[in-house]
Structure formats: C-alpha cells, structure tokens
C-alpha positions in Angstrom: -68.7 -157.3 -28.9 -67.0 -154.4 -30.5 -65.3 -153.0 -27.3 -64.3 -154.9 -24.2 -63.5 -151.8 -22.1 -65.5 -151.3 -18.9 -64.6 -147.6 -18.4 -63.9 -144.8 -20.9 -62.7 -141.4 -19.8 -62.9 -138.8 -22.5 -60.5 -135.9 -21.7 -59.6 -132.6 -23.3 -56.2 -131.6 -22.1 -54.8 -128.1 -22.6 -52.8 -125.4 -20.8 -55.0 -123.4 -18.4 -54.8 -120.3 -20.6 -56.9 -122.2 -23.2 -59.9 -122.1 -20.9 -59.7 -118.4 -20.0 -62.1 -117.1 -22.7 -65.2 -118.4 -20.9 -66.6 -121.3 -18.9 -67.3 -124.6 -20.5 -68.6 -126.1 -17.3 -72.2 -126.3 -18.6 -71.0 -128.0 -21.8 -69.0 -130.5 -19.8 -72.1 -131.1 -17.6 -74.4 -131.6 -20.5 -72.0 -134.0 -22.3 -71.8 -136.1 -19.1 -75.6 -136.0 -18.7 -75.9 -137.3 -22.3 -73.2 -140.0 -21.7 -75.0 -141.2 -18.6 -78.3 -141.5 -20.4 -76.6 -143.3 -23.3 -74.8 -145.7 -20.9 -78.0 -146.6 -19.1 -79.5 -148.0 -22.3 -79.2 -151.6 -23.3 -76.7 -150.6 -25.9 -73.9 -150.4 -23.4 -74.7 -152.4 -20.2 -72.0 -152.1 -17.6 -70.0 -149.5 -19.5 -69.0 -146.4 -17.5 -68.1 -143.2 -19.5 -67.4 -139.6 -18.6 -66.1 -136.4 -20.2 -63.9 -133.7 -18.6 -61.8 -130.7 -19.5 -58.4 -130.9 -17.8 -55.4 -128.6 -17.6 -51.7 -129.1 -17.5 -49.9 -128.0 -14.3 -48.9 -124.4 -14.0 -45.2 -125.2 -14.6 -46.0 -127.1 -17.8 -43.3 -127.0 -20.4 -44.7 -127.4 -24.0 -41.4 -129.1 -25.0 -40.8 -131.4 -22.0 -38.1 -134.0 -21.8 -39.4 -137.5 -22.3 -38.8 -138.5 -18.7 -40.8 -135.5 -17.4 -43.8 -136.1 -19.6 -45.2 -138.8 -17.4 -44.9 -136.5 -14.4 -46.8 -133.8 -16.2 -49.6 -136.2 -17.0 -49.8 -137.3 -13.4 -50.1 -133.7 -12.3 -52.9 -132.7 -14.7 -56.1 -131.5 -13.0 -59.8 -130.9 -13.8 -60.7 -127.4 -15.0 -64.1 -127.5 -13.3 -65.2 -129.3 -10.1 -66.9 -132.1 -11.9 -66.3 -135.6 -10.7 -67.2 -138.6 -12.8 -69.7 -141.2 -11.8 -66.7 -143.6 -11.5 -64.9 -141.2 -9.1 -68.1 -140.6 -7.1 -68.6 -144.3 -6.6 -65.0 -144.8 -5.7 -64.4 -147.1 -8.7 -61.5 -144.9 -9.9 -59.3 -142.2 -8.4 -59.5 -138.7 -9.6 -56.3 -137.0 -10.8 -54.6 -135.0 -8.0 -55.7 -131.4 -7.7 
C-alpha cells in the first residue's frame, strides 16, 4: 500500500481578495465530482478525498507572529458553500464559518 491515509482534504488557501476576479465554484464542484468518481473505483477503496477553496479570516496579517498562525488557520473558511462528503456524513467537522 502506497498511502495509509483514510481521508485527504485538498485545500487552496488565500486571502479573500484572491477570489474576487470571478467564481471558481463550478471548478471546485467539478474537481469534487471527479474525485468522488475516482474514489469509488477499486483503486482507492475506503479513501475519502475532497477539494475546496478556502480564505483567510478578514483580519489576516500576512506576517503573523508564530503564536497567532495557528489561530489564523483555525479561523479559515470556505469560499463557496461546498461541504465535503466527509462533512456531509458527519465524519469530519467543517472549519468554522
């Protein structure tokens, strides 16, 4: 077995201004559709995988102190209203909104 993980969450994390040029919701949805199809094959039995664009909190400091970095990561949020299959099934918690 190459990988022993049961869940993989692929995230793109950026300041909210990075997403202001247009919606990537359809792209996010299609990537998740493809991942779901891939994960239902025999190639990855039992593996859960999802993709999501996330944004830093509004008060994000690009040069945070080390002790505040963990707080910033806890307060990140989805850009779009997508919830992963794991979140929908209650297997993992979604980040706070």
